[in-house]
N, C-alpha and C positions, 0 to 999 in steps of 0.2 A: 507629505502624503503617505510615505512608506511606513512611518512610525505607528500610526493608528492601525494599519493593516496587520503589522507584526504583533501589535498588542492583542488584536482580536484572535489571531491564530494561536498565540501563546495561551490565551484564556481558554480556547476550545481544546487545545492539547492538554491542558492541565486538569480537565474535568472529563476524562473518558468514562468515569463511573456513571454519568448521566445517560449516556447511550446504552450502556450495559443494563442499567436499571430499566430503561424504557422497553428494551426488547424482552427482558425477563417479566415485566408487568404484562406485556402483550401476550406472552406464552401462558402466564397464569390466568389471564382473562379468558383466552380461548379455551383453555382446559376446563375452567369453571363453567363456561357456557356449554361446552360439550357434555359435561356430567349433568348440568341443570336441565338441559333439553332431553336427556335420556338417550341421545345418539352417541354412544361411546365407540361405535365402529363405523367405518365407511360403508356406505350402501353398496352392495354387490350387484354387478350387472348380470345379465342372463347367462353368460358363459361361465360364471363362477357360482351363481346360485341355482342354476337349472331353471327350466321353464319352457315356454313355447314361443317360437318366432314365426310370425305370419306376414306374408307378403301379399298386399292387396293392390290390384291394378284397376285404375279408373277406366270405366267403359262408357264411351260417349253415347248419348241417345241419338237416334236417327235425325240427321239435319241439324244437330246442335253440337258439333265437334268442338267448337270454340269454348264450350263450357269448361273443358279441362284447361284451367289456367292457374297461375300461382295463388290468386285470391281464393278460389274455390278449394284448392288443395289445402291451403292453410286453414280454411274454415273447417274442412273435414278432419284435419289433424286435431284441431281444438275440440271438436265435438267428441271424437273418439277418446281423447284424453279424459274428458269429463265423464264419459260413459264408463270407462274402465275404473277411473278413480272413484266414481260414485259407488263402486262396490268395495272400496277400501284397498284396492291393489295400487298403493301409492308408488310402488317400485317400477311400474310399467313405463315403457319408452315407446312413444309414437312419433315418427318423424318421416318426412318425405325422402324419397330416393329417386333422383331424376325428375322427369316431367310428369309421369303419370303413376308412380308407384308410392305406396306408403308401407313402411316397415313397422310392425307392432311387436315389441318384445315384452312378454308377460312372464316375469319370474315366478317360480313355483311358490305358492302360498295358499292361504285359507280359501280365498275366493278366486284363485287364478283360473280354475276350470270354468266357472260361471262367466268370468270376464272374457275368456277365450271364445265362448259361444256368442256372447253379445257383440264383441268387436267384429265378428264376421258378419253380423247383421247390419249391413251398411247402407241400405237403400232408404227411400223416402217413406215418411209416415203420413197416412191419410185417415180422415174420418169419413166414411162413406155410408149412406143410408142402405139398409138391407131391403131388398126387393123380394127375394125368395131364398129359402134354405132348407136343407134336409140332410140326413145322414148319407155319407158317401156311399154310392152303390145302390141307393134307392131308385125307384122308378118314377117317372113323371116329374112334375114341377110342384110337388106337394109343399105346403107351407105348414109349419107347426101351429097348432091351435094354442089359445091361451093356456097357461099352466093351470092344472086342476088344483094345485096346492095354494093358489092365490098369489096376488102380487105383493111385493115388498111394501113395508110401511112407508108412507110418504114422509119425507124429511121436511121440517119447518122451513128450511131455506130453499126448498125446491131443487134438491140435488139429484143428478141422474143416478139410478141405482141399477146394478146388474141383476140378472135373474137369480133366484135362490138356487141352492145347491143342486137339486134334482133337475132343474130346468135350464141350467147354464149351458148353452149350446146343446140342448137335449135333442132327443130323436124326434123326427117329424111325425106329426099325427094329422093326416089329411082330414079335413072337415068339409070338403066340397069336391065336386067332380073335377077330374083333370081339365075338362073343357073350360069350366068356370074359372078354375085357378089360372089356366093359361091365359085367358082373357084378362084377368086381373094383373098378371105380371106384364102382359103386353101394354096395358093401359099405363101401368106404373113406369115402364121404360119410355113410352112415348111422352109421358108427362115430364120426365127428366131430360128428354132430348130437346131442350130449349136454350136460347142464347144465354140465359142466366143460370144454367144448370150448375156450373162450377164456380164457387166463390173463392176457391183457393188455388186456381190453376196458374197463378203468377203470370197473367198476361196471355195465356193460351186459351183464347175464347172458343167456346163450342159453336159449331155451325148450326144455324136454325134448321129445324126440321121442316119438311114440306107441309103445306097446309093439308088438312084433311086427316082422317083416321087411317088411310092407307098409305101407299107410297113407300119411300125409303125407310122412314122411321119404323113402320110396322114390319118391313122386311128385315131390318137390322134386329128388331126385337125377336122375331121368329128365329133368325139365325143364332142369336145368343142363347135362346132357350134350347135350341137343338144341341148346341155345344154343352150346355149345362146338363142336359139329359144324359150325355155320353161321358161327362167328366167323372173320372175315378180318382178321388183324392188319396186313396190308399196306395197308389203307385207313386213312388218318389220321383221318377223322371217326369211324370205328368204334372206333379205338384210344382216342380222347380220351373216349369215352363209356363204355367198358367198365369195369365195377365201380362206376359211379355209384350212390349211394344204398345201397351194401352196407355193413353194419356189420362191425366187426372180428370179431364173434362168429359171422359167417356165412361159408360157403364163397363163393368168387367166381371169376370169370375174370380173366385178366391176359395181357398181351403183353410180350415182351422180345426183344432181339436176341441171337443166339448168337455164338460166336467167329468165325464165317464171315460175320457181318453180315446173316444171314437173320432175318426175323421168326419168332418162335416163340410159340405160344399155350399157355396153362396152365389147368388146373383146380386151384385152391388151396384148402386147408382153412382153418378159422378161424385167426385170428392167435393165436400162442402167446407171442410176445415182441414188444414194440414199441420204437421208437427211444429212448424215455426210459430203457430198461433198459441201453443202451450207455453206459458211463461214458467210454470213450476208444477211439479207433480211429486208426491211423496206417499210412501206407505204408512198407514196409521192404524194402530190397534184401537178399535172403537169398543170400549168396554161399557159405555153408557147405554147403548141400544142393543148390545149383544150381537152386533153384526159381525164381530170378529175383525179380521184384517180387511181394510178397505184402502182404496187408492183415491186421494184427493187431487184435483186439478185446478190450477189457477190459469186463466187465459189472459192474453194481452188484450188491449182495448179493442183492436180490430178483431181478434179471435173471439172475444166475448159476444160481439154483435153477430158474427157468423154462427157461433154456437147457439145463440138465442133464436136465430131464424130457423136453423135446421131442426132444433128440438121442438119449436112451436109447430112446424109442419108434421113432424113425426108423431107428436102427441095426438094428432087427429086421426091417425090410421089404426088399423087392426094389426095384430101380430101376424107375421113378423115384420110388417112394414112400419112398425113403431120403434124399431131397433136401429142403431147405427153400429157399424163395424169399425174397430180400430185395426187398420191394416198396415203391417210392417213387412216389407219385402214380399208382398203378395200373400202373406200369411195373416189370417185373422187371429189376433192375439186376445181379443175380447169383443163381445157383441151386446152391450147393455141396451135396455130399452127405457123409454121415458114416458111419463104420464102427463107432463105439462111442460110448457116452455121454461127454460132455465135462463133467466136474465141476470143473474147475479155475477157473472164473470167467473164462476167457479162451479165445480161439480164433484160428486163423489160416486165412485164405482164400488159396489159391494157385491158379494156373492161367494162362490166357492174358492176363497183365497186362503192360503197359508202365508206365513211370513215371507218365505222365499219367492213365491209367485207374485205376491203383492209388490215386493221390492223390485222384481224383474220388470213388471209392468210399469211401475213408476219411473224406473230408470229409462225404459224405452220411450215413455212419453216425454221425459225431460230432455233426453239427448238423442232422440231417434231420427230427426230430420237432417239429412245430409244434402249438400248441393249436388252431389254426384252419385252415380251408382258404381259399386265396386265388386270385383270378382276376386275370389281367393286364388292366387297363382300358386302359392306353396305354403306349406305349414310344416315346421320342423320342431321336433321335441329335442331339447338339449338337457342332458343329464348333469346333475351337479357333480357326480363322481368324475366325469371327464374334465370339467372345469377345475375341480379341486386338484386333480393330478397335474394339470397344466400350471396352476397357480403354485403348487408345491415345487414343481421343477423351476418355475420362474424365480421363486424366492431363493432357491438354492443357488441359482445362477447369480442373483443379486448379492447374496451373502459372499459368494466366492469373489465376485468383483470388488465388493467392499473390503474384504480381507486383503486382497492384493494391493488395493490402494493404501490401506493402513500399513502393510508391511513396507511398501515403498517409502511412505512418509517417515516411518521409524528408522529405516536404513539410511535415508539420504538427509532428512532434516532433523532427526534426533529429537532434541528438546522442543523444537518448533512443531513437531507432529502433535504434541499435546494440545496446542492451540487449534490445529487443523481438525483433530478428532472431536474436540468440544464443539467446534463450529458445525461439523457434520451432524452431531447429535441435536444441536439447536435447529438446524434446517429440517431434520427428520421429525422433530416435535411439531414444528410449525406446519409441515406438510400433512402430518397425520390428523392434527386437530382441524385444519381447514377442510380436508377431505371429508371428515366426519360431519362437519357442520354444513358443507355445501350440498350434501345429499338431500336433506329435507328442505334446504333453502332454495336451490335451483334445480334439483333433480339429478345432480351429478351421481353417476354410478361407476364404481371402480370395476373395470373389466381388464382382461389380459393385456390389450394394448396400453391401457393406462398404467398398468404395472410396469410395462416395458419403458414407458416414458419416465417413470420415477427412477428406474435403474439407470437409464441414460443420464439423468440429472446428477447422479453421484459424480460422474466424470466431469460435468460442467462445473459443479461446485468445487471439486478438488482443483480444477484448472485455475480458478480464481485465486485460491490460496497460494498456489505455486507461483503465479505471476507476481503477487505481492512479496512473497518470501524472496524471490530471486532479485527483485528490485532492491530490497533491503540488503541482501548479501553483496550486490554490486556496489552499493554505497560504502559498505565496510571494506571492500577490496580497494576502494579509492582512498582509504586511510581515515575514514570518519568513525567516530565512536557510535554506539548503538542508538542512543536516543535521538541525535540529529539524523542518523541514517533512516530511522523509522519514519520521521516526518518528511524528509526530503524524498524518500522513495514513494510515498503515498500519492502525490499528484500524478506521477507518471503511471503507476500501477492502476490507479483509479480510472484513468482515461482508457487504458487497455481493457480493463475488466468491463467497463460500460459498453465499449464498442463490441466486444465479444458477446456479451449478453444480449445486446440489441439485435445482433445478427441471429442469435438463437431464437429470441422471442419473435422476430419478424418471420422466420421460417415456420415457427409453430402457429402463428396467426394465419399465415397464408394457407397452411395445411388444414387448419380448422375451418376456414371459410370454404375452400374448394372441395372438401371431402365430406362424406356422409358416413353415418354408422359408427362402427367401433374405432375407425381411424381417428375420428374426432376426439375420442377418449385419450388417445396417445398425444394428440396435438394440445389438448387442454392441459393435461398433466405436465407436458414439457414446458408450456408457457408459464404455468403457475410456479413450477420449481425454479424457472429462470428468474422470475420476479423475486422469489424468496431468496435466491442467491445474492441478488443485489442488496436486499434488506440485511441479510446475515453478514455480508462482508463489511457493509458500512456501519452497522449498529453493534456488531459483536466482534468480528475478527480484528478489525483495525483497532478499536478501543482496547481489547484484551491485550494485543501486542504492545500497545503503548504502555499499559500497566506492567506487563512483564519486562519491558525494557528497563524498568526502574529497579528490578530485582538484581542482586549481585550475580546470580547464576547466569543470567543472560547478559547483563551489562558488562561483566568482566570477561565475557567470551569463553566460558567453560567449554572444554573440549566436547562435552556431551550436549551442549546447548544448540548445536547446529550453526553457531555464529562465531566460532573460534577464528580470529583474524589470521592466525598462522596457517590453519588448515585451508582457509579460503585464499591464501596467497596475497594477503593485504599489503599494500604499499606503505612505507613509513610515512608518517604525517609530513606534509609539506611545510618547510620552515622558510620564512622570508629573511634575507640578510639585509641589515641596515646599511645604507649607503650615505656617505656624508652629503648633507644637503647644502646646496649652493646658497650663498647669502642673498637675502631678498632685499631689494632696494625699495625704499619707501620715499614718499615725498619729503618727509622730514630729513632723511639722509641726503 
């Protein structure tokens, strides 16, 4: 049984070129993939590239504290990532921290400022019918009359159309007495205060209003109109608090800017459709009808039915009660009106849009509905200059450490240091190409802790070489020649290297799991380089040493090879003395 095993080992030992060819092909393939993909440099984190770091804290709604859980937090992270990446900021990082915090890192870039604004807009998205609206600061409950410039052209597919440029959230033009208008608003609010008022409240049913035209419903309507009359949307503090604590199934007040940049206030009915009902929205340049930039919406099956119901009701009303407001974080971002029921499961909003505003609205519609409400706890701007200085200092420290390792190898191992330095270069090439490819693949970003992890890996890799070299030198000290010493030393060195790297990898894995933020970058880099150390030692260092052992410079123990038996204090080869053998008796004898 021993003979076949030796044969296999001898066969493996005689072909170390296969292992070397394999790792060189892997390096060539990774390098080719790096250049082919166009990602020739590792993606930099916020501390190296500069940008904005935002800490968001989840705020529970009254009586619903249990909503802050891992599922909802993960959903919020996913939506925020899509919202930011929808603007092309692919280098952003969104991750949870603790139970109720989300950290958003947005590196400096073309759309980073716009992404920073949108990621802070984290509350829920609703489509609410408009009951009354006027310029902020106006008196009474005036409602704007229909536009004197005419309505937009009907689309063949029956798509919702925003008001034209001059009338998009335009100024109020009262067309009836305040008493008549107040009664119309009261009637609209009472009509909405029914058990079926909210089709999108996710199980939060509205309470039925008392019978009759008076009672609580009329009192609530009058109270809401009184608040509306006093509402000043030009005041930022007032704007930020409007609508706080109002459920989706209840009427509310809201503010928004019109096409002229003026603040406009609204009375809005209960939410009929919410953001989760929008399947897809995108900005489109409509050149056929001359409408310019428009926003198209595709609804889910459930959302299409809700949208058809609400647009059918609104189409029967007069302005402004034929409009619906798209409300995000209590701010009306658009208030299109409809002329007929939209039953196709899609709609188009046109009006006073440019490319940026159309893209902003489509992004909000696509990714605006979050399961939780968030408040901005802190916002920090990081300059690239500071990160660059720290990176420069870190690279200098790494270069000094690498130089000291090389000097030690040259002084102590002499010729063997050539193998060690080549192995370090191979490890560096694998690390660099993998980091460059992992950026676009899994979102890995090289930050300062990750750089520290790569520097620490130099010592781990050098330690593996030293273990193997010392095992080989021990075999030479026992009187063996170099080639059998290389093979006999490998099993013991291999076991030690695997145990050491396993401990390092286990520590990196635990650190990656239990930590958040930038520390994970350190743990990830440490774990990656530890795995690469095993690959390099098995597929490059050991086969290369096997080949070098066949060269006279190493095989004959040159004094500069690092394997000189005399300088290592090698023992003379053991010789066995022959003893006279005793006669063997046989059956024949």
